C-alpha positions as CSV (number, residue, x, y, z in Angstrom):
1,M,0.0,0.0,0.0
2,K,2.9,2.4,0.8
3,K,4.3,1.8,-2.7
4,L,1.0,2.6,-4.2
5,W,0.8,5.9,-2.3
6,M,4.4,6.7,-3.3
7,F,3.6,6.0,-6.9
8,A,0.4,8.2,-6.7
9,A,2.4,11.0,-5.1
10,S,5.1,10.8,-7.8
11,L,2.4,10.9,-10.6
12,L,0.8,14.0,-8.9
13,A,4.2,15.7,-8.7
14,I,4.8,15.0,-12.4
15,F,1.3,16.3,-13.3
16,I,1.8,19.5,-11.3
17,A,5.2,20.1,-12.9
18,L,3.9,19.8,-16.5
19,P,4.4,23.1,-18.4
20,G,0.8,23.0,-19.7
21,S,-0.7,22.5,-16.3
22,A,-2.6,25.4,-14.8
23,F,-1.3,24.2,-11.5
24,A,2.3,24.7,-12.6
25,Q,2.0,28.5,-12.7
26,S,2.9,30.5,-9.6
27,A,3.1,34.3,-9.4
28,Q,6.9,34.0,-10.0
29,S,6.4,32.1,-13.3
30,L,3.8,34.6,-14.7
31,P,5.3,36.9,-17.4
32,L,4.2,39.9,-15.4
33,P,4.3,38.8,-11.7
34,D,3.4,42.3,-10.4
35,S,0.3,42.5,-12.6
36,P,-3.2,40.9,-12.2
37,V,-4.5,37.6,-13.5
38,A,-8.1,36.7,-14.1
39,T,-9.7,35.0,-11.1
40,D,-10.5,31.3,-11.6
41,I,-14.1,30.4,-12.1
42,P,-14.9,26.9,-11.0
43,G,-16.7,25.0,-13.8
44,A,-16.0,27.7,-16.4
45,R,-16.6,26.4,-19.9
46,E,-14.1,28.4,-21.9
47,L,-10.5,28.6,-20.7
48,P,-7.3,29.5,-22.6
49,D,-6.2,26.6,-24.7
50,P,-2.5,25.8,-24.7
51,N,-2.8,24.4,-28.2
52,I,-4.0,27.7,-29.7
53,V,-1.7,30.4,-31.0
54,Y,-3.3,33.6,-29.6
55,K,-2.7,36.4,-32.1
56,V,-4.4,39.5,-30.7
57,V,-4.0,43.2,-31.5
58,F,-5.3,45.6,-28.8
59,D,-5.7,49.3,-29.5
60,I,-5.5,51.9,-26.8
61,G,-7.0,55.2,-27.9
62,K,-7.7,56.8,-24.5
63,A,-5.5,58.2,-21.8
64,A,-5.8,57.0,-18.2
65,P,-8.6,58.9,-16.2
66,K,-5.9,60.2,-13.8
67,I,-2.5,61.4,-15.0
68,D,-0.6,59.5,-12.3
69,E,-2.2,56.1,-13.0
70,V,-1.1,53.3,-15.3
71,N,-3.5,53.2,-18.3
72,P,-6.3,50.7,-17.6
73,G,-5.9,49.3,-21.1
74,L,-2.3,48.3,-20.3
75,V,-3.5,46.7,-17.0
76,S,-6.2,44.7,-18.9
77,I,-3.7,43.5,-21.5
78,A,-1.2,42.5,-18.7
79,R,-4.1,40.6,-17.0
80,Y,-4.8,38.8,-20.3
81,L,-1.2,37.9,-20.9
82,N,-0.9,36.5,-17.3
83,T,-4.1,34.6,-17.6
84,L,-2.9,32.9,-20.8
85,A,0.3,31.9,-19.1
86,K,-1.4,30.7,-15.9
87,N,-3.6,28.4,-18.1
88,G,-0.5,26.9,-19.7
89,V,-0.4,28.8,-23.0
90,P,3.3,28.8,-23.9
91,A,5.1,32.0,-24.6
92,D,5.5,31.2,-28.3
93,H,1.7,30.9,-28.5
94,R,1.1,34.4,-27.1
95,K,1.4,36.9,-29.9
96,I,0.2,40.2,-28.5
97,V,0.4,43.6,-30.2
98,V,-0.6,46.9,-28.7
99,V,-1.3,49.9,-30.9
100,F,-1.4,53.4,-29.3
101,H,-3.3,56.2,-31.1
102,Q,-5.6,59.2,-30.4
103,G,-5.8,60.0,-26.7
104,G,-3.5,57.1,-25.8
105,T,-0.6,58.4,-27.7
106,E,1.2,60.4,-25.1
107,M,2.0,57.3,-22.9
108,I,4.6,56.4,-25.5
109,L,6.8,59.4,-24.4
110,N,10.0,59.1,-22.4
111,N,9.7,60.5,-18.9
112,A,11.3,63.9,-19.7
113,A,9.0,64.5,-22.7
114,F,5.9,63.3,-20.7
115,K,6.8,65.6,-17.8
116,A,7.2,68.6,-20.1
117,R,3.7,68.0,-21.6
118,N,2.0,67.1,-18.3
119,D,2.9,69.7,-15.7
120,G,5.9,67.8,-14.3
121,H,4.0,64.5,-13.8
122,D,6.1,61.3,-14.4
123,N,4.9,58.9,-17.1
124,P,3.4,56.1,-15.0
125,N,3.2,53.7,-17.9
126,I,6.9,53.3,-18.6
127,A,7.6,50.4,-16.2
128,M,4.5,48.5,-17.4
129,I,5.5,49.0,-21.1
130,R,9.0,47.8,-20.5
131,N,7.9,44.8,-18.5
132,M,5.4,43.8,-21.1
133,K,8.0,44.2,-23.9
134,K,10.3,41.9,-22.0
135,A,7.4,39.4,-21.8
136,G,7.1,39.5,-25.6
137,V,4.4,42.1,-26.2
138,D,4.9,44.2,-29.4
139,F,4.2,47.9,-29.2
140,R,3.3,50.2,-32.0
141,V,2.2,53.9,-32.2
142,C,0.2,55.6,-34.9
143,G,2.4,57.9,-36.9
144,Q,-0.5,60.2,-37.8
145,A,-1.2,60.7,-34.0
146,V,2.5,61.4,-33.5
147,L,2.4,64.0,-36.2
148,G,-0.9,65.5,-35.0
149,R,0.4,65.8,-31.4
150,K,3.7,67.2,-32.5
151,I,5.7,64.4,-30.9
152,E,9.4,64.3,-31.7
153,Q,10.5,60.8,-32.7
154,D,13.5,60.8,-30.4
155,T,11.1,61.2,-27.4
156,I,9.3,57.9,-28.1
157,L,10.2,55.0,-25.8
158,S,12.7,52.6,-27.5
159,E,10.2,49.7,-26.8
160,I,7.7,51.2,-29.2
161,E,7.8,51.1,-33.0
162,L,6.5,54.0,-35.1
163,D,4.0,52.9,-37.8
164,L,2.4,54.9,-40.6
165,W,-1.2,54.9,-39.2
166,A,-3.0,52.9,-36.6
167,L,-5.7,51.9,-39.1
168,T,-3.1,50.4,-41.4
169,T,-1.3,48.5,-38.6
170,I,-4.6,47.1,-37.2
171,T,-5.9,46.2,-40.7
172,N,-2.6,44.5,-41.7
173,L,-2.5,42.5,-38.5
174,E,-6.1,41.4,-38.9
175,L,-5.3,40.2,-42.5
176,R,-2.4,38.2,-40.9
177,G,-4.9,36.4,-38.6
178,Y,-4.8,38.7,-35.5
179,I,-8.1,39.3,-33.7
180,H,-8.7,43.0,-32.9
181,V,-9.7,44.0,-29.5
182,G,-10.4,47.7,-29.3
183,G,-11.8,50.4,-27.1
184,N,-9.2,50.3,-24.3
């Protein structure tokens, strides 16, 4: 009987250690350990599928309600990325692009440029953008918004690529199989 319990315990340990197991993900193994993750729902029908390649383009066209807060769109995207990871979706199956445009454009500025435009306030989004970039998120900004807001290219964070136009970026990515999630 003792051997049977040892065998069962060994199988359980192997199961928990499997990379695709939702049980294998601790806060330290999440791509963004300081960011939220969706709360588990017992009996939920739809969960992230480790076999699917998630190609998602998010657009952020609004500033945060308060100048000193991280943009809620970034927080939602971080939660999504962590939730995919928690549910065993491997990093190479998480293809996330964020497109900044309209009112969301200024968060792409380095701290000095942001402070100059916002009464000395620091850019609260920089750390989140850098951490998300390290976790594999691709960042783009609408060139038309950059021109319209008179943003100098050398003030754009190095983690963010400058594209011609948000509409072109989103359309091209959709044609390449990305799902568009907007309104953040």
